[in-house]
C-alpha angles and dihedrals in degrees: 000000000000104000091188091060096041103038104014095246132102111237116250109211114247133202089241092063094087092046091051092050091051091048092051089052089053111038136040092235134019123205116207111198130183148116119311113273095014091122104266096135094050092046092049093043090053090057099037131089095204138003151198119204109211094196088067108098091218091055092048089053089055089048090056094049106029110008094166090065090064089068094060120099144070116326136277086043119195120224102188119204089001093176089075086074105029094183086075090074095064093039090055091045092055092047090051091048090055095049131079100201128073130232100054102136143018116202121192128192140171096202139040108237116244093237104066095183095093091052094061092058088068092073110130092009106059132050119202124211128175124224118203130189118283120292121227088261092053093047094051105028094194116214094228121085094221128104134090118298115210090206092053091048089058088049089056094250107141117216126250114264112254115186100166117124111289130206120313118232094254092051091047091055091048091053092049091055094046106104121243090210103110096226092053102038095092098042124110108262097248092055093042090052091054090051092049091052089049089051091054090046091053092049090053099042103035118007101047096045089049090060101039142017097262107170097175125095113279086242087077093061091045091050090048091054089050091049091051088049091056090050096041118156089011129118109272114254108179092193090057092049090048090056089053089056098049092096091065099024110028095181099043116133133212089248091057091048089052091052092049091050087052089056091050089050090053087054089049089235091117125042128190123223102208124213121258111228112193125160113277132218091219133055091251117130121241119236110229104185116121124236118233127227134174123237090258131014090227088064089057091048092052093044093054094041094245120170130186088256095050093048093048087057094044111053092169093063090039088054093055091048090049093050089053091049089052091050090051096052095040089052093052092050094042090050089057086060093046091254139119139217122238135163133236131216133155133194091260092064098257111140142168116205095213132013113189113204127188128201092248092060099259115134141173138201122228128191116197120214127174096213131048090226088068095063096103092049090047093051091049092050091047093050092050092051093048091056088064093061120089099234092182085078104034099026124231118305116269088230143343118231134188106199114201141185098217118022144076138274119260144118123257123224091258091056096258112142123215130193138152119258094244090062094052116112137183 
């Protein structure tokens, strides 16, 4: 469908497009989930032949009186924000059951409904895919065909060496603070920051209370998002986060914090990076806590009040933001391959920032470093951590990668590949 004619905006191709096309060829209905304003409606509209927007009051009135009529139209038919009329789920399910061909409906939603029972009835009929905010590649869409393809790395195709000057530190900071939300990506940073703060405010005042009985002041949710931002890409310690909230909620417990994070996950505002737990060669214990990330690094920057000037003077905080940005982009590209991104850490202090695992058993280890000058140290740390893993059970990694902020693309003598994040591709 022509998104320019329907919504007034030209469609910007996304990495998820191929995944969506494959899903529509496979299942009767496809559910696209993700944070509000990450681009789900545009992505679905681009693939759909007709649509019904459930956040339109007129459409909701029709849903109350004649819900079956909302299913009529060219296929695939988009039902945007379907959870605003949950009866649509079962109506779509029955229509899919009665059909023999795939690709009938696309459902999009920015929140997981509280009652999960209807969702399970979609087994065998629905495929779920998650859309995230734009990666650096999607925001910039460089004209050249170079860069480092994650898919080709898994296929044992080494990248071409690129030794031209990379990003400077100031430009790297600017890119980290540029939102991946399509509507905000081209805004001047001061205006984008105001919109990001308004986004957080809306999550706290409207979205979270709509999903759960949150009786505390919205300031608690806002403060929690800020606390997660300060602990970004770190293993989640609910007691630590609770201490950060005591100024606005003196009696808050770790259990309550955990429940609020669950609400933010259902809104796709928070995402967990789970631990990878392979067999080890040593007697070290594996750490199993998840790391927490926000839907977009720019949200974290806004929540903690970061500016380009403050981050240039604080490389430690910039490093945590960059690691989260790397997790985000790696996750988008890994998802296109059917994979996921975890992290590894044992009790002896060995850790791998990102472990990419694919359904066929292939995996790769990624060390994330802010500066190109840290490549050698990153490769050494990665190699030491890999020696702890019993590769007789999980095989050797398909590749080793040191992903940097500033830096170039080349291969080290030990086979480790390094490239900057802005040169990474699907």
